[in-house]
N, C-alpha and C positions, 0 to 999 in steps of 0.2 A: 504494500500500500504506500502510495506517495502522498505525503502531507505537504501542502503548499500554503503559504501565507497569502490570503486573499485581500487585495486592495479594494477599496470602495469604488464601485462603478459610478459613472457620472453621466447625467443628462445634460448635454451641451445645447444651449438655446440661443439662437441667433435673433436678437431683438430687431435687427435691421430688416430681416425677411418678414417678420410679423408686422412691422410698421408699414412696409411697402404693400404687403397683401391687404392690410387694412385700408390704406390710402386708395388702392384700386377699387375695392368693393364699396367704399364710402362714396367714391366718385360715381360708380355705376348706380348705386341706390339714389343718390341725390339727383341724378339725371332723370330718374323715373319718379321723382317726387316722394321718395321713401326715406325715412329716417332709420338708420341701422343702430341696433343696440349690440354692444360687444359683450359676449358671454365668457365668463372666466371660470366656469365650473370645471372644465377640462384640466385647468392648471391650478386648481385649489386656491383660487384668489391670489395668484402671484402678483405682487405689486409691480415688479419690473415689466411683466407682460401687459398688465392693465395700463401701465403708463405708455407703453409702445402703441397700444391701441388708441389711447387718447391723443398721442402725437400724430397718429395716422388719421385722425378726424372723428373718432368716436366721442360722443358727448354723454352717453349713459352706459354704465357697466352693470351687467346683470349676473346673478349667481343664485344657485338653489340653496346655499347654506348661509345663514346669518354670520357664522364664524368667519367665512371667507370675505364677506363684505366688511367685517370689522378690520381685516388686514389692510383694507383700502381706505381707512378712515382719514388719512392725511392726503389722499388724492383728491384734487379739486374737480370732482366730476359727480354727476348724478348717479345714484345707486339704486338698482332694482332687485327685489327678491323675486325669483322666477318660479315660485311655487306658492301654493295656498298656505298661509301661516297657521301654526298651531295656536290654540287658545293660550297655551302656557308661554308663548314667546312674543305676544303682541307688544310688550314693552320694549324688547330688544329690536323688534322690527321697526318701531317708530324711531328709535334712537340711531339705528345703523342703516336704514334704507329710506329713500325718498319716495319710493313707489313699490307697490306689491300687487300680486294677482289674487283674485278672490272668486269664490263661488258659494260661500257659506254665510248665512245671515248672522248667526251668533258670533262668529269671528269678526265680522264687520262692526258689530255693535261694541265688542270689546276693544277693537282697534280704535274706534272713535273715542272711547273713554281714555285710552292710553295716550292718544294724540292731544286731547284736551289737557290731560294732566301734565304732559310735557310741554304744553304751550307751543305745539307744532301743528302744521298742516301736512297730512300724509296723502299722497296721490294713490288712486285706486284704479286698476283695470279689472273689469269683470270678465271672467273666463266663460266662454260659451262651449258647451259640449257638442261636438260634431258626430257623435257615435250613434245618433238616432236612426240612421239609415236614410238612403236617398228617397224612399217612398214617403217618409215622414216630412221631408222638407226641412226648412230652417225654422224651428219653433222658438221664437224669441221671447215668449211670455215670461219664463223664469229669469232670463237675463235682464229683461226690462224691469222686472219687479225689484231685483237686487240693485240695479242702477238707480232707480227712483229712491230706494232706501239710502244709498250713499249720498244722493243729493240732499237728503233731509238730515243727515247726521253731522253734528259739529266736528270740526277737526279733520274732516275728510274732503278730498277733492276728486270728483269723478272725471277721469281723463280718457277712458276708452274701453273698447271691447277687445278681447283677445281670444286666440284659439291655438291649439297644438296641432299644427299641420303636418309635422313629421317628427315623431318622437318614438314611441314604442315600436320596435320592429323596423324602424326606418322606412315606413310606408308613407308615401306622399299622398295627401288628401287634396282633392279638388272640389270646390263647392261654389255655389252661388248664394248670395244673400238677397232675400226677397225685397220687393220694392218698399213695403211698409217699414221694414227695418232700416233701409237706406235713408228714408225720409226722417225716421226717428233719430238716427245717428247724426244726420245733417242738422236737425233742429237743435240738438244739444252741442253742436260744434265740437265734436270729439277730437282730441289731440291725436289719439292713436286708435287705429284698427289694426291690431297687432297679430303677427304670425311668427312662426319659428322655423328655422332650418333653411339651408341654402336652397332646398327644393322649392321654397316659397318664392324664389325669384321669378319663376314662370307665372306665378299668380299676380305679381305686381305689374305685369304688362297690362296696359290699358285695354279694355274690351268694351265694345259698344253696349251702352245701356246697362253696364254692370259696375258696381263700385269695386275698388281695389284696396289692397293693403297699403297703409302708409307708414307702418313700422315693421321692421324685420329684425328678428333676434338671431344674430350670427355668432358662432363660436368656432367650430373646427375649420370653417372656411377662412377665417382671419388668421388663426394660429398655424394651421397646417396646410392650407391651400387645397382642401379636399371637401367633397360634398357627401352625399349619402353613400353608404357602403364603401367608404374610403376611396371613392372615385375622384381622381385628380380633376381640378378645375382648370380648363385650358388657359394658358397664359399666366398662371400663378405658380411660383415655386413651392415645392413640398418639402424643402430641406431645412426648415427652421429648427427642427429638433433631431438630434442624433444621440444615441446611447453609446458611450465609450467605456471600454473595459480593458484592463491590463491582461496581456498574455503572460501566463505563469508557468507554462511548460510547453515545449515543442519537442516531440520525439517521433521516430518512426515506430509504428505499431501495426500489429496485425489488425485487419478490419473486422475480425471476429472479436466479440466482447471478451475483455479480460478485466478481472477485478484489480485494476491498477490505478484507480482514481479514488478520490476521497468520498466513498459511498458507504453508508452504514449497513445497507442491506441491498439485496438484488433490486434493481430498478427495472420494473416490467415495461416502462415506457421506452427503453432503449432497444432499438432493433438494428442489427448490423448485418449487412450483406458481405459475403466473402469476396473482397476485391483485391486480395493480396496484401502486401505491406504498403501502408499509406503513411503520409506525414500528418500527424495529428497534433492539434493544439488544445490546451485547456485555457479557458478564459475566465477571468474572475467575476463571473456573474452566473447566477443559477435560479432555481425555482423559488428561492426565498425572495428574490428581487422582482421577477417578472415571469409571466407565462411565455416561455421561449418561442412558442408558435407565433407570437406577435412581433417578432423582430426578424429582420433580413440583413445579412451582411452587406455593407457598402461595396466591398470587394466581391464582385459577382463570381469569382473563381472559388470562393469558399462555400463549403456545404456544412450546414448544421446537422450534426449526428444525433445529439440528444443533450440531456442535462441532468445533473444531480442537484441537491439542495443548493450548493454554492459554487458549482462549476459548469460551464458550457463547453461541450465537447464538439470540436470542429475538425473537418477534413480540409487541410490547407495545401494538399498536394498540387492542386491546379490554381492556387492563388496567384494574383497578378503581381505580387511582390514577395520577398522572402521575409518571414516573420521570425523574431527571436524573443526570448524571455525578456520582459520589460517593455516590449512594444505595446502600442495601443491599437485596438481594433474598434471600428465604428460600425454601428448598426442603424438602419432605418426602422421606424416604429409605426405600427398601426395606431388608430385612435385609441383602442383599448390599451395598447402598450404604453402610450404616453400617459394615459389616465393612471395606470398602475405605478409608473415611475414617479409621477408627481405626488402621488399619495404615500409613497414609500420613504420612510426615514433611512432606509438602507441605501438609497440612491442619492448621491450628491447632486446639486443643481449648480450649473455654471452658466452665467449670462455673459454674452459678448455682443458686439455690434459690428456687422459687416454687411455692406450693401451688395 
């Protein structure tokens, strides 16, 4: 058994790419009369990334966790809680968010009391459920009732209607809003008819006799240049984030599994084909850091064989360069991979700026 000292893997984050991605999408949205909201939940409320979005033109940052919004308290930008608040957290919501999403009468009443107590005005978007089915159409009665409630409650300001157009399962929803609702929304001069996801860009294109979204909530598109299902957005770089890990061993090994790595027991996830003697590397990252299926070597000559708790096993026979112990390997990440790394204390974060 070979025991190796594992150095901490690092998520390398290019703020210049995020800023430029943001600038491009903000320009696109503004040209269509849409105000984009930058979403920071993928990056756990990272202040440097939120600041890069702000420099790129974002005027509101949204997150699903109040604790992440608290990290941005010193950033001079509007903050939005991107989910329905719990009754137990209305005080924190009022103190750390300027705007939040709602669909519950009791929570709205508690939020009003918290806002009055804090001598603040809190902005509210009422969320409309689109899961009723096409045959039922757009039933706006519940949404309108809640909106009228907000208009009557002290400490609250009604600013819009929202919907989740692409969330669970990454399925894009297309819908039409009926004429009565459009007239009602226009009467109240709503600041936001809000939707989520890069998929919603197709919905903000003007259509004859149909209203359109005027607020779009964007996250992965700004940070990673990708849309649904990790699909690359044309003309936008996807290299803002790379996972880097140190090479801790390079040896010629049989391609048949041998208990020569730091494994406590047989790893059933490792499957080896007999390809003769190959040049193998161990990299200082493993299952305790990330689901290794979510990473891809930047060097396309490298093949991921498998992983233990703290080591990634690679075939580097056909690599585009010669690797030695102490070298650094870089990996592209999927959306889920970035999410895991940002949430993990085992992965260091390194910010830099390069155009």
